[in-house]
MARBA-3410 file (N, C-alpha, C, O; in Angstrom, 1 decimal):
81
15.5,14.3,-28.3,15.8,14.7,-26.6,15.0,14.0,-25.6,15.4,13.3,-24.7 ~ 13.7,14.4,-25.9,12.3,13.9,-25.0,12.5,12.5,-24.6,12.3,12.0,-23.5 ~ 13.0,11.8,-26.0,12.6,10.2,-25.8,14.0,9.5,-25.4,13.9,8.3,-25.3 ~ 15.2,10.0,-25.0,16.6,10.3,-24.6,16.3,9.8,-22.7,16.5,8.8,-22.1 ~ 15.7,11.2,-22.4,15.3,11.5,-20.9,14.5,10.1,-20.9,14.9,9.2,-20.2
13.4,9.9,-21.6,12.6,8.7,-21.0,12.8,7.5,-21.2,12.0,6.7,-20.6 ~ 13.9,7.0,-22.0,14.7,5.9,-22.1,15.5,5.7,-20.8,15.8,4.6,-20.6 ~ 15.8,6.7,-20.0,16.4,6.8,-18.7,15.2,6.1,-17.8,15.2,5.0,-17.2 ~ 14.4,6.8,-17.8,13.5,6.7,-16.4,12.7,5.0,-17.3,12.7,4.0,-16.5 ~ 12.3,4.8,-18.5,11.4,3.5,-18.7,12.5,3.2,-20.0,12.7,4.1,-20.9
13.3,1.9,-20.2,14.1,1.8,-21.3,13.0,1.6,-22.0,12.0,1.1,-21.5 ~ 13.1,2.0,-23.6,12.3,1.2,-24.4,12.9,0.3,-25.1,13.9,0.5,-25.8 ~ 12.5,-0.8,-24.9,13.2,-2.3,-25.9,13.6,-2.2,-27.4,12.7,-1.9,-28.2 ~ 14.8,-2.4,-28.0,14.7,-2.4,-29.7,13.5,-2.5,-30.1,12.8,-3.3,-29.4 ~ 13.1,-2.0,-31.0,11.7,-1.9,-31.4,11.7,-2.6,-33.2,12.5,-2.2,-34.1
10.9,-3.5,-33.3,11.4,-4.0,-34.7,10.8,-3.1,-35.7,10.0,-2.4,-35.2 ~ 11.0,-3.0,-37.0,11.0,-2.0,-37.9,9.7,-2.0,-38.3,9.2,-3.2,-38.4 ~ 8.8,-0.9,-38.5,7.6,-0.6,-38.7,6.7,-0.3,-37.3,5.6,0.2,-37.2 ~ 7.2,-0.6,-36.7,6.7,-0.2,-34.7,6.2,1.4,-34.8,6.8,2.1,-35.6 ~ 5.5,1.7,-34.3,4.8,2.9,-34.1,5.4,3.6,-32.7,4.9,3.4,-31.6
6.3,4.5,-33.1,7.1,4.7,-31.5,6.3,5.9,-30.8,6.6,6.3,-29.7 ~ 5.3,6.6,-31.7,4.1,7.1,-30.8,3.3,6.7,-29.8,3.1,7.3,-28.7 ~ 2.7,5.4,-30.4,1.9,4.3,-29.5,2.9,4.1,-27.8,2.5,4.1,-26.7 ~ 4.2,3.9,-28.3,5.2,3.7,-27.1,4.9,4.6,-26.2,4.5,4.5,-25.0 ~ 5.3,6.0,-27.0,5.2,7.0,-26.0,3.8,7.2,-25.0,3.6,7.2,-23.8
3.1,7.2,-26.2,1.6,7.3,-25.1,1.5,6.5,-23.8,1.3,6.9,-22.7 ~ 2.0,5.0,-24.4,1.8,4.0,-23.1,2.8,4.2,-21.9,2.4,4.0,-20.7 ~ 4.0,4.7,-22.2,4.7,5.0,-21.6,4.4,6.2,-20.4,4.7,6.2,-19.2 ~ 3.6,7.2,-21.0,2.6,8.1,-20.4,1.9,7.9,-19.7,1.7,8.6,-18.7 ~ 1.1,6.9,-20.2,-0.3,6.2,-19.4,0.7,5.7,-18.0,0.7,6.2,-16.9
1.7,4.5,-18.3,2.0,4.3,-17.1,2.7,5.1,-16.0,2.6,4.9,-14.8 ~ 3.3,6.0,-16.3,3.8,7.4,-15.5,2.5,7.9,-15.1,2.8,7.9,-13.9 ~ 1.3,8.3,-15.2,0.0,8.4,-14.8,-0.5,7.7,-13.9,-1.0,8.1,-12.9 ~ -0.3,6.5,-14.1,-1.2,5.2,-13.2,-0.3,5.2,-11.9,-0.8,5.3,-10.8 ~ 1.2,5.0,-12.1,2.0,5.3,-11.2,1.7,6.5,-9.9,1.6,6.4,-8.7
1.6,7.5,-10.7,1.5,8.7,-10.0,0.2,8.7,-9.1,0.1,9.2,-8.0 ~ -0.8,8.0,-10.0,-2.5,7.5,-9.2,-2.4,6.6,-8.3,-3.2,6.6,-7.4 ~ -1.3,5.7,-8.5,-1.2,4.4,-7.5,-0.6,5.3,-6.0,-1.3,5.3,-5.0 ~ 0.6,6.1,-5.9,1.2,6.7,-4.9,0.2,7.2,-3.9,0.1,6.8,-2.8 ~ -0.7,8.2,-4.7,-1.5,9.2,-4.0,-2.8,8.0,-3.6,-3.2,8.2,-2.5
-3.3,7.2,-4.1,-4.0,6.3,-3.3,-3.0,5.5,-2.0,-3.4,5.2,-0.9 ~ -2.3,5.3,-2.2,-1.5,4.7,-1.2,-1.5,5.6,0.0,-2.1,5.2,1.1 ~ -0.9,6.6,-0.1,-0.9,7.7,0.6,-2.2,7.7,1.4,-2.2,7.3,2.6 ~ -3.3,8.1,0.7,-4.4,8.2,1.5,-5.1,7.2,2.3,-5.6,7.6,3.4 ~ -5.0,5.8,1.7,-5.0,4.6,2.4,-4.4,4.8,3.9,-5.0,4.7,4.9
-3.3,5.1,3.7,-2.4,4.9,4.8,-2.8,6.4,5.7,-2.3,6.5,6.9 ~ -3.5,7.4,5.2,-3.4,8.3,6.4,-5.1,7.6,6.9,-5.1,7.2,8.1 ~ -6.5,7.3,6.1,-7.2,6.6,6.7,-6.8,5.3,8.1,-7.4,5.1,9.1 ~ -5.6,4.6,7.7,-5.3,3.5,8.6,-4.8,4.4,10.0,-5.2,4.1,11.1 ~ -4.1,5.6,9.8,-3.9,6.1,10.9,-4.8,6.6,11.7,-4.7,6.3,12.9
-5.6,7.3,11.3,-7.2,7.5,11.9,-7.7,6.7,12.9,-8.0,6.8,14.1 ~ -7.7,5.9,11.9,-8.9,4.6,12.6,-7.8,3.7,13.7,-8.5,3.3,14.6 ~ -6.6,3.5,13.9,-6.1,2.9,14.6,-5.1,4.0,15.7,-3.9,3.7,15.9 ~ -5.9,5.2,16.2,-5.0,6.2,16.9,-4.8,5.3,18.2,-5.7,4.7,18.8 ~ -3.5,5.5,18.6,-3.5,5.6,20.3,-4.6,6.2,21.0,-5.2,7.0,20.3
-5.1,6.0,22.2,-5.7,6.2,23.3,-5.5,8.0,23.5,-6.2,8.9,23.3 ~ -4.3,7.9,23.8,-3.9,9.3,24.2,-4.1,10.1,22.8,-4.5,11.3,23.1 ~ -3.8,9.9,21.6,-4.1,10.6,20.4,-5.5,11.1,20.3,-5.7,12.2,19.9 ~ -6.2,10.4,20.5,-7.8,10.1,20.6,-8.4,11.3,21.8,-9.3,12.1,21.6 ~ -7.8,11.0,23.2,-8.1,12.3,23.8,-7.9,13.3,23.7,-8.8,14.2,23.9
-6.4,13.8,23.1,-6.1,15.0,22.7,-6.7,15.4,21.7,-6.4,16.5,21.3 ~ -7.9,14.8,20.9,-8.2,15.3,19.7,-9.9,15.1,19.5,-10.4,14.3,18.6 ~ -10.8,16.0,20.7,-11.7,15.9,21.0,-12.4,17.6,21.2,-12.6,18.3,22.2 ~ -12.6,17.8,19.7,-13.1,19.8,20.3,-14.2,19.8,21.1,-14.3,20.4,22.1 ~ -15.2,18.7,20.5,-16.5,18.7,21.4,-16.4,18.7,22.9,-17.6,18.6,23.3
-15.6,18.7,23.8,-15.2,18.8,24.8,-15.3,20.2,25.4,-15.9,20.6,26.5 ~ -14.5,21.0,24.3,-14.4,22.6,24.4,-15.3,22.8,24.6,-15.8,23.2,25.7 ~ -16.0,22.5,23.2,-17.3,23.2,23.3,-18.6,23.3,24.5,-19.5,24.2,24.5 ~ -18.6,22.4,25.2,-19.4,21.8,26.2,-18.8,22.8,27.2,-19.5,23.7,27.7 ~ -17.2,22.6,27.7,-16.8,23.8,28.6,-17.2,25.0,28.6,-17.6,25.7,29.5
-16.7,25.0,27.1,-17.4,26.7,27.2,-19.0,27.0,27.8,-19.3,27.9,28.6 ~ -19.8,26.1,27.2,-21.2,26.2,27.1,-21.3,26.3,29.1,-22.0,27.1,29.7 ~ -20.6,25.4,29.5,-20.9,25.4,30.8,-20.4,26.7,31.9,-20.8,26.9,33.1 ~ -19.1,27.6,31.1,-19.0,28.3,31.6,-19.8,29.6,31.4,-19.9,30.5,32.3 ~ -20.3,29.7,30.4,-21.3,30.6,30.1,-22.7,30.5,31.2,-23.3,31.5,31.6
-23.0,29.4,31.4,-24.2,29.1,32.1,-23.8,29.5,33.5,-24.6,30.2,34.2 ~ -22.6,29.0,33.9,-22.2,29.5,35.1,-22.2,31.3,35.6,-22.6,31.9,36.6 ~ -21.8,31.8,34.5,-21.6,33.7,34.4,-23.4,34.3,34.2,-23.8,35.4,34.7 ~ -24.4,33.3,33.4,-25.6,33.4,33.4,-26.3,33.4,35.0,-27.1,34.3,35.5 ~ -26.0,32.3,35.5,-26.8,32.1,37.1,-26.4,33.3,37.7,-27.3,34.0,38.1
-25.0,33.9,38.0,-25.1,34.6,39.0,-25.5,36.2,38.6,-25.7,37.0,39.6
END
């Protein structure tokens, strides 16, 4: 049953007599893992690219340090009173 479902995803070519089916299935599993890793890597790479080339508007929105500085200024203002 598992072999039939695998054949739908990765069609196994007609094997010559005496070839090891187990080795072919292991090879297919490795291919699946490799494709999954490749997709994950592409996703991470795309995310890094987006962060690197943000538009200026997005860069200004994404500044928590400014908020902290603003809070400190407020605290100092109240201390002076």
